[in-house]
N, C-alpha and C positions, 0 to 999 in steps of 0.2 A: 460398489464403484470406488477406485484408492482418491483418499484427497489430495489434493492439488496445491501444492504451496509455491508464492512468489519468492524465494528468498535470496537467489543472485540471479543475475543476467546472464551467467554463464549456464544455470540451468533451463535457459528458451534455447529452440532449436532459431535456425532462420526463418522456419516458418510458421514458428510458433508468433515470433516478432512482428513479423509480415501481416496474420493475424489482427495481432492486439493493435499495431497500428493501421489496419486497413477498420477495423470495427469501432477506434477512436474519429478517424475518420467519417465514416455515416454517422457517427454517433453527432456531428457538428449538424446534419438536419435536424435532428430533436431537439436541437437549442432554438431554434427558431421557429419552434410552436408555440401556439400560448401553454398549453401542459407539456411540459419537458420532462415525461417520464415515462417510461416503457415499466413493461410489468416481468421483464426478467428472472430477479432474483427477490420476488413478493414472497410473501412468508418467510424470510430468509433473518438472522438477526446480524447484526455486524457492529463489533464493540473496536471503536477507534482506543488502542492502549498506546496513549503515549507518557514514556517514565521521563520527557523534558519538554519544553516549551516550543511549541510549534503555529505557526500561523496559518502558513499559506498551503501546508503536506496536511495538516491536519480539516483544514476549512475544504479542503480539497474532498480528503477522502469523504466526509460526512455530506458533502453536495453530490459527489458520486453515487455513494450506494442510496441516498435519499433520489435520485436519478432514476436508482434502478429498482426501485417500489422496497429496499430492506427498513427496517426499522434500525433506528442505528439509536448506539449507546455510544456517548463521550466520557470514557473513565477517568474521572479526575485521582491521577494519584496523591495528589495533593489536601485531597479528603478523605482518601483509604486508610486502608489500615496497613498501606504499604509502608506509611509514616511510625506507626507504633512498632513496625518490625517483622511484620511478615513479609514472609519469604518470595519468591518472582514467582515458583512453579506454585506454591497456596497460591496466590494472587490469580493465576491463568486457570488452575482449577478449579475455582472458585469461580469464574468467569463462564469454563465450561460448563459446569455444573448449571446456571443459570440460562443454560441455549443458546453461546453464543455458533453462530456455523461458519464466522469468518474475523479471524481477528486482524486487524491493524497493526502493528506494532514497532514503536519506536524507544530504541533506547541509546546511552550511550557507552553501551559496552559491545564490542563486537559479538558475533555469535549469539546473541541473545535471541534471535529469531528462529535461528536453527536449532536450538535449545529446546524454545515452546515446541514448534514443528514436531520432539520426541517425546512430550509429554501429553500434547492436545490432540483431541479428534476432530476440533477445527481446523478447517485453513488458514495458514498464517503469511500475510503477506508486511515482507518486510518494507517498510517507510524510512529506512533508514538507521544501523547500527555501528554509534560511535564513527571512528573514521576508515572503516571498513567496505560498505558497502550501502546503496539505494539505488534500485533495479530499478524502481518507479521514476526515479528521477532519469534515470540511465532510458529509460520507454519516453518520457516526454519530451529529452533532449531529441531525441532519434526523431521523433515524429514533427517535432519543430523542424528538425532540419530539413527531414524530406518532405514537409510543407513550403520551405522558402526557397530549397535549392532543386526538388523534384528528384531525389535520390537521398541514398546515405551511405551505399558501396563506392568505393573508388576516391572518395572526399579524404582531404586532409585536414585535422579539424586542432585549431590550437586551443588551451586550455590557461587562461590567465590569471593571478589571484590565489588566495592561499585554496586549494584544493584539498588540503588536508583536514580544515576546519571549516571548509564551507559545502555545502548537500547541496545548493540550488548555480 
């Protein structure tokens, strides 16, 4: 099976987006249970590779991964060999050698998730790459709009604020 990445919202078809939003909607029932876990990704390892500070995104990915029954590693760049000058690719290859199945990456430079997808066997999820893109935030926004308005199609949406430097 070919490794799938989530690098850009543009990589997803309308059907892909609908499936993701429907799956998220269904997961709301899981959150009402006493045990808020499903075995979907049991035996898989997710590494949250965040090269810049994040509270909501990193914590959301950690919690989601745990609810899908994965082992989660939050990679702390500040205490890694990156601070000694280790390259991004060397860091990524080390994570791969340790058995990461999915790498969630946030970086201040545009294109880093795409770069990692060309060098790693793991699935790469773009959790924000500079001023370029944050596809999971786009999906969350679409989910919220659909939840509040009943649909996404045909709506006019205005974004207010510093959208160049804000990911939320």
